C-alpha positions in Angstrom: -184.3 -105.9 -140.9 -186.2 -104.1 -138.2 -184.2 -100.9 -137.5 -185.7 -100.7 -134.0 -184.0 -104.0 -133.0 -181.0 -102.1 -131.5 -183.3 -99.4 -129.9 -184.8 -99.5 -126.4 -188.2 -101.3 -126.2 -191.2 -99.2 -127.3 -192.9 -99.9 -124.0 -190.8 -97.2 -122.3 -192.3 -94.4 -124.2 -194.1 -91.9 -121.9 -192.2 -93.0 -118.8 -191.8 -90.1 -116.4 -190.1 -91.9 -113.5 -187.0 -93.8 -114.5 -187.3 -97.6 -114.2 -184.1 -99.1 -115.5 -185.4 -102.6 -115.5 -188.0 -101.7 -118.2 -185.2 -101.2 -120.7 -184.2 -104.9 -120.8 -184.6 -106.5 -124.2 -183.4 -109.9 -125.8 -182.4 -110.0 -129.4 -180.6 -112.4 -131.8 -177.4 -111.2 -133.4 -175.1 -112.9 -135.9 -171.6 -113.8 -134.7 -168.3 -114.9 -136.2 -166.3 -117.8 -134.7 -162.6 -117.0 -134.7 -159.6 -118.9 -133.4 -157.7 -116.9 -130.8 -154.6 -116.4 -132.9 -156.7 -114.9 -135.7 -158.6 -112.4 -133.5 -156.5 -109.4 -134.6 -156.9 -110.2 -138.3 -160.7 -110.8 -137.9 -161.2 -107.5 -136.2 -159.3 -105.7 -138.9 -161.7 -107.1 -141.6 -164.9 -106.8 -139.4 -164.4 -103.4 -137.7 -167.1 -101.7 -139.8 -169.8 -104.3 -138.9 -169.1 -105.0 -135.3 -171.9 -104.7 -132.8 -171.1 -101.5 -131.0 -173.1 -100.8 -127.8 -172.1 -99.2 -124.6 -170.6 -101.6 -122.1 -170.9 -104.5 -124.4 -167.8 -106.2 -125.7 -168.1 -107.3 -129.3 -165.5 -110.1 -128.6 -167.1 -112.7 -126.3 -165.4 -115.5 -124.4 -167.0 -119.0 -124.8 -166.6 -122.4 -123.2 -164.2 -123.5 -125.9 -161.2 -121.5 -124.8 -159.5 -121.9 -128.2 -162.0 -119.7 -130.0 -164.1 -116.6 -129.4 -167.3 -115.1 -130.8 -167.3 -111.8 -132.5 -170.7 -110.1 -132.3 -171.9 -108.5 -135.5 -174.4 -105.7 -136.1 -177.6 -107.4 -137.3 -178.6 -104.2 -139.2 -175.5 -104.6 -141.3 -175.0 -108.4 -141.5 -177.5 -111.1 -142.3 -175.6 -113.5 -144.4 -172.0 -114.5 -145.3 -172.0 -112.4 -148.4 -172.2 -109.3 -146.2 -168.7 -110.1 -144.8 -167.2 -111.7 -147.9 -163.8 -110.1 -147.4 -163.4 -111.5 -143.9 -164.7 -114.9 -144.9 -162.2 -115.2 -147.7 -159.2 -113.9 -145.6 -160.0 -116.2 -142.7 -161.0 -119.3 -144.7 -164.3 -119.7 -143.0 -166.7 -122.6 -143.7 -170.0 -121.1 -144.8 -171.9 -124.3 -145.6 -173.9 -124.2 -142.3 -175.0 -120.6 -142.6 -174.2 -117.6 -140.5 -174.7 -118.5 -136.8 -176.8 -116.4 -134.4 -177.1 -116.1 -130.7 -179.3 -114.4 -128.2 -178.1 -111.5 -126.1 -179.8 -109.3 -123.6 -179.5 -105.6 -123.9 -180.1 -103.5 -120.7 -180.3 -99.8 -119.7 -176.5 -99.5 -119.5 -176.0 -100.6 -123.1 -177.8 -97.5 -124.6 -176.5 -94.0 -125.1 -178.5 -91.2 -123.5 -179.8 -90.0 -126.9 -181.3 -93.5 -127.5 -182.9 -93.6 -124.1 -184.5 -90.2 -124.3 -185.6 -90.6 -127.9 -187.4 -93.8 -126.8 -189.0 -92.2 -123.7 -190.0 -88.7 -124.9 -193.0 -87.8 -127.1 -192.5 -88.4 -130.8 -192.4 -85.6 -133.3 -191.4 -83.0 -130.7 -188.2 -81.3 -129.8 -186.1 -83.6 -127.7 -183.7 -83.0 -124.8 -180.4 -84.2 -126.1 -178.8 -80.7 -126.2 -177.3 -79.4 -123.0 -174.4 -77.3 -121.7 -171.8 -78.7 -119.4 -170.4 -76.4 -116.7 -167.8 -78.2 -114.7 -169.5 -80.9 -112.6 -173.0 -79.7 -113.7 -175.2 -80.2 -116.8 -177.5 -77.3 -117.6 -180.7 -78.0 -119.4 -183.2 -75.5 -120.9 -186.3 -77.7 -121.3 -189.4 -76.7 -123.3 -192.7 -76.8 -121.5 -193.8 -80.1 -123.1 -190.7 -81.8 -121.6 -191.1 -80.5 -118.0 -193.1 -83.7 -116.9 -190.0 -85.7 -117.9 -187.4 -83.4 -116.3 -186.4 -85.7 -113.4 -186.1 -88.7 -115.7 -184.0 -86.6 -118.1 -181.8 -85.4 -115.3 -181.2 -88.9 -113.9 -180.3 -90.3 -117.4 -177.8 -87.5 -117.8 -176.4 -88.2 -114.3 -176.1 -91.9 -115.2 -174.6 -91.5 -118.6 -172.3 -88.4 -118.7 -169.0 -89.1 -116.9 -167.9 -86.6 -114.2 -171.4 -85.1 -113.6 -172.7 -84.8 -110.1 -175.7 -82.4 -110.7 -178.2 -81.7 -113.4 -180.1 -78.4 -113.3 -182.9 -77.0 -115.5 -183.4 -73.3 -116.2 -186.8 -72.2 -114.9 -187.0 -68.6 -116.3 -185.5 -66.4 -119.0 -182.6 -64.0 -118.3 -184.7 -60.9 -117.8 -183.1 -59.4 -114.7 -180.4 -56.8 -114.3 -177.7 -59.3 -113.3 -178.2 -61.8 -116.2 -178.5 -64.8 -114.0 -181.6 -67.1 -113.9 -183.5 -69.3 -111.5 -182.9 -73.0 -111.8 -184.1 -76.3 -110.4 -182.0 -79.2 -109.5 -183.5 -82.2 -111.3 -180.8 -84.8 -110.4 -177.8 -85.2 -108.1 -176.7 -82.8 -105.4 -174.0 -80.4 -104.5 -173.3 -76.7 -104.7 -173.3 -74.5 -107.8 -169.7 -73.2 -107.5 -167.9 -74.6 -110.5 -164.5 -74.5 -112.2 -164.3 -74.7 -115.9 -161.6 -74.4 -118.6 -162.2 -72.3 -121.8 -159.5 -71.7 -124.4 -156.8 -72.8 -122.0 -157.9 -70.4 -119.2 -159.4 -71.3 -115.8 -162.7 -69.7 -114.6 -164.4 -70.2 -111.3 -167.9 -68.9 -110.4 -171.2 -69.7 -108.8 -173.4 -70.7 -111.8 -176.6 -69.8 -109.9 -175.5 -66.2 -109.5 -173.7 -65.2 -112.7 -174.0 -65.7 -116.4 -171.9 -68.3 -118.2 -172.5 -69.9 -121.6 -169.9 -72.5 -122.9 -171.4 -72.1 -126.4 -169.8 -68.7 -126.7 -166.2 -70.0 -126.3 -165.6 -69.8 -130.1 -166.8 -66.2 -130.1 -164.6 -65.3 -127.1 -161.7 -66.7 -129.0 -162.5 -64.8 -132.2 -162.3 -61.4 -130.4 -159.2 -62.3 -128.4 -157.5 -63.3 -131.6 -158.0 -59.7 -132.8 -155.9 -58.4 -129.8 -152.2 -58.2 -129.5 -149.6 -57.4 -126.9 -149.9 -53.7 -125.9 -153.5 -53.2 -126.9 -156.2 -51.8 -124.5 -159.5 -53.5 -123.9 -162.5 -51.9 -122.2 -164.8 -54.8 -121.3 -168.1 -53.0 -120.4 -170.1 -56.1 -119.5 -167.3 -58.4 -118.4 -169.2 -61.1 -116.5 -166.6 -63.4 -114.9 -164.0 -62.5 -117.5 -164.2 -64.7 -120.7 -162.9 -61.7 -122.7 -160.9 -60.0 -119.9 -158.8 -63.0 -118.8 -157.5 -64.2 -122.1 -156.9 -60.6 -123.3 -154.8 -59.9 -120.2 -152.9 -63.2 -120.8 -152.0 -61.8 -124.2 -150.4 -58.8 -122.3 -153.2 -56.4 -123.1 -154.2 -53.9 -120.5 -157.9 -54.4 -119.6 -160.4 -52.1 -117.8 -163.3 -54.4 -117.0 -166.7 -53.8 -115.5 -169.9 -55.6 -114.5 -172.9 -54.4 -112.6 -173.6 -57.8 -110.9 -171.7 -57.9 -107.6 -171.3 -61.6 -107.8 -169.8 -61.4 -111.3 -167.4 -58.6 -110.0 -166.4 -60.9 -107.2 -165.6 -63.9 -109.5 -164.0 -61.6 -112.0 -161.5 -60.5 -109.4 -161.0 -64.2 -108.3 -160.4 -65.3 -111.9 -157.8 -62.5 -112.4 -155.9 -64.0 -109.4 -156.3 -67.6 -110.6 -154.9 -66.7 -114.0 -152.3 -64.3 -112.6 -153.3 -61.2 -114.5 -154.1 -58.9 -111.6 -151.4 -56.4 -112.7 -153.0 -55.9 -116.1 -156.7 -55.7 -115.2 -158.6 -53.0 -113.4 -162.1 -54.1 -112.3 -165.2 -52.0 -111.7 -168.7 -52.7 -110.4 -171.0 -50.0 -111.8 -173.7 -49.6 -114.4 -172.3 -50.0 -118.0 -173.5 -46.5 -119.1 -171.8 -44.9 -116.0 -168.7 -46.9 -116.7 -168.5 -45.6 -120.3 -169.1 -42.0 -119.3 -166.6 -42.1 -116.4 -163.9 -44.8 -116.1 -163.7 -45.6 -119.8 -163.6 -42.0 -120.9 -161.0 -41.1 -118.3 -158.8 -44.0 -119.4 -159.3 -43.3 -123.1 -158.0 -39.8 -122.7 -155.0 -41.1 -120.8 -154.3 -43.5 -123.7 -154.6 -40.7 -126.2 -152.1 -38.5 -124.2 -149.6 -41.4 -123.9 -146.9 -40.6 -126.4 -145.6 -44.2 -126.1 -148.9 -46.0 -126.9 -148.9 -47.6 -130.3 -151.4 -50.4 -129.8 -155.1 -50.6 -130.7 -158.2 -49.9 -128.6 -161.1 -52.4 -128.3 -164.4 -52.2 -126.5 -166.5 -55.3 -125.9 -170.2 -55.0 -125.0 -171.6 -58.6 -124.5 -175.1 -58.1 -123.2 -177.1 -59.1 -126.3 -180.5 -58.3 -124.7 -179.7 -54.6 -124.4 -176.0 -53.8 -125.2 -177.0 -51.7 -128.3 -178.9 -49.4 -125.9 -175.6 -48.4 -124.3 -174.2 -47.1 -127.6 -175.6 -43.6 -127.2 -173.3 -43.2 -124.2 -170.4 -42.9 -126.7 -172.1 -40.0 -128.5 -170.4 -36.7 -127.5 -168.4 -38.7 -124.9 -165.5 -36.2 -125.4 -166.3 -32.6 -124.7 -164.6 -29.5 -126.1 -162.8 -29.1 -122.8 -161.3 -32.5 -123.2 -159.7 -31.9 -126.6 -156.6 -30.1 -125.4 -155.7 -33.2 -123.4 -155.2 -35.2 -126.5 -154.6 -32.6 -129.2 -150.9 -33.3 -129.4 -151.6 -36.7 -130.9 -154.7 -35.8 -132.9 -153.1 -36.5 -136.3 -152.3 -40.0 -135.3 -155.2 -40.6 -133.0 -156.1 -44.2 -132.4 -159.9 -44.6 -132.5 -161.6 -47.4 -130.6 -163.4 -50.4 -132.2 -166.5 -51.5 -130.3 -167.8 -55.0 -130.5 -171.5 -54.9 -129.6 -173.7 -57.9 -129.3 -177.5 -58.1 -129.9 -180.4 -60.4 -130.5 -181.9 -60.1 -134.0 -185.1 -61.6 -135.4 -183.1 -62.9 -138.3 -179.5 -63.5 -139.3 -179.1 -60.5 -141.7 -176.3 -58.0 -141.6 -178.7 -55.2 -142.5 -180.9 -55.9 -139.5 -177.9 -55.8 -137.1 -176.5 -52.6 -138.6 -179.9 -50.9 -138.5 -180.2 -51.7 -134.7 -176.8 -50.0 -134.2 -177.7 -47.1 -136.5 -181.0 -46.4 -134.7 -179.1 -46.1 -131.4 -176.7 -43.6 -132.9 -179.5 -41.4 -134.4 -178.9 -42.4 -138.0 -182.6 -42.9 -138.8 -183.5 -39.2 -138.1 -182.9 -37.9 -141.6 -182.6 -34.2 -141.8 -183.5 -33.6 -138.2 -182.6 -30.0 -138.0 -184.3 -29.5 -134.6 -182.1 -31.9 -132.7 -179.8 -30.3 -130.1 -177.3 -33.2 -130.6 -175.6 -34.1 -133.9 -177.2 -37.0 -135.7 -176.2 -38.8 -138.9 -178.6 -38.4 -141.7 -178.8 -42.1 -142.7 -177.4 -45.6 -142.1 -175.1 -45.0 -145.1 -173.1 -42.5 -142.9 -171.9 -45.2 -140.5 -171.5 -48.1 -142.9 -167.9 -47.1 -143.8 -167.1 -47.6 -140.1 -168.6 -51.1 -139.9 -165.7 -53.5 -139.8 -167.5 -56.8 -139.3 -170.9 -58.3 -138.8 -171.0 -61.8 -137.4 -173.7 -64.4 -136.9 -172.7 -65.7 -133.5 -175.3 -68.4 -132.8 -179.0 -69.2 -133.2 -180.6 -69.0 -129.8 -184.2 -69.8 -130.6 -186.7 -69.4 -133.5 -186.6 -65.7 -134.6 -183.8 -65.0 -132.1 -180.2 -64.8 -133.5 -177.2 -63.5 -131.5 -175.2 -61.1 -133.8 -172.1 -59.0 -133.3 -171.4 -55.7 -135.0 -167.8 -54.5 -134.8 -167.6 -50.8 -135.6 -164.9 -48.1 -135.4 -166.2 -45.2 -133.4 -165.5 -42.1 -135.5 -164.1 -39.0 -134.1 -167.2 -36.9 -135.0 -169.3 -39.3 -133.0 -167.1 -39.2 -129.9 -166.3 -35.5 -129.8 -169.0 -32.9 -129.2 -167.1 -30.2 -131.0 -163.5 -29.5 -132.1 -162.5 -25.8 -132.1 -161.4 -24.6 -135.5 -158.1 -23.3 -134.1 -156.9 -26.9 -133.8 -157.5 -27.5 -137.5 -158.4 -31.2 -136.8 -159.2 -33.2 -139.9 -161.9 -35.9 -139.8 -160.3 -39.3 -139.6 -161.2 -42.0 -142.1 -162.1 -45.6 -141.6 -158.4 -46.6 -142.2 -157.4 -44.7 -139.1 -159.4 -47.0 -136.8 -157.7 -49.6 -134.8 
């Protein structure tokens, strides 16, 4: 049996302007004649071999109102022996052979994958992968697919329920604010969207902020590490995919994003999700945020005799987040130590979750990227004014987890390193009179 029978006609290959009429195709399919009162029993026995196409009912009415025809998949059924169980159960006469009838398949009968596979060039990456953001579909088409972008957009608009606009990314995310240019390839409307992720509502202008629904599982992983009473510092908060669910778990969150549009929608989402009282939002550079607002709040937490939670820091800007790690080195000066010295024996150290793009999905590669930013590659550097670790091995005890988040492109993997920030990294110096012991990995939150 020709496997292309249930595929769109080959003549549509290379089409760049959608012509739905060109997808019409007439084929012959086997069918089963069943008395009306036996339809339920027949479907039970034939469910695995029914002809299943979009907007095509496998059970067809005919002129004889006492019976109906059940259409069968011609790739699975060609003779009575292929449906022997149904034939026996329904006591069907097989002497005249399995009957066939002609049906006409049209554009509406095929799924978008079938249509695009038929139209687009063979042996090249297709366009069946996309992200849905509320009422929009977001495509990221390779160069060889750009001549087909309007056709692809229209197919998506036709076939995906609830979609009113299809956009295609036109450049990489290489600007300060992490948003990108995009072209509307089908439909119309504005780019302000409302989405649900992990039970929380987010609203934003997709053309001005960063949002990736493929990260929902990773967002949930981090939030599951938090508990009531914890503190989260969200350094690159975006519109709040970490901040909002953390605050809903009754964590206190200090959030920041440099993009003024992200800051605007972050505040909006705090209101929508009713967590304003647990979130403090800032709109500054991440390094400045670490050296000022985060530091100030961390010292207040350390001085709070009643605090017994954990401290987490998220840095989700994979293109450059590791470059912000040096901001934690010597964050706490000698003058700051008296402010927290009363709790030094039970000091809660923060865990930072930093994201990065790696050329391969290896833990060692991700750890080395972190280590380089913390000066761990400078072995025996006696001339450095600042303290450096002599090797990667010095920070490995503080690495709590390394996760392969997702493959972005060939030789580009998004990874996360979760690391406890040791006291000797955070503090420039600790006067001997305080007799402060170096905390171990087990003391980290």
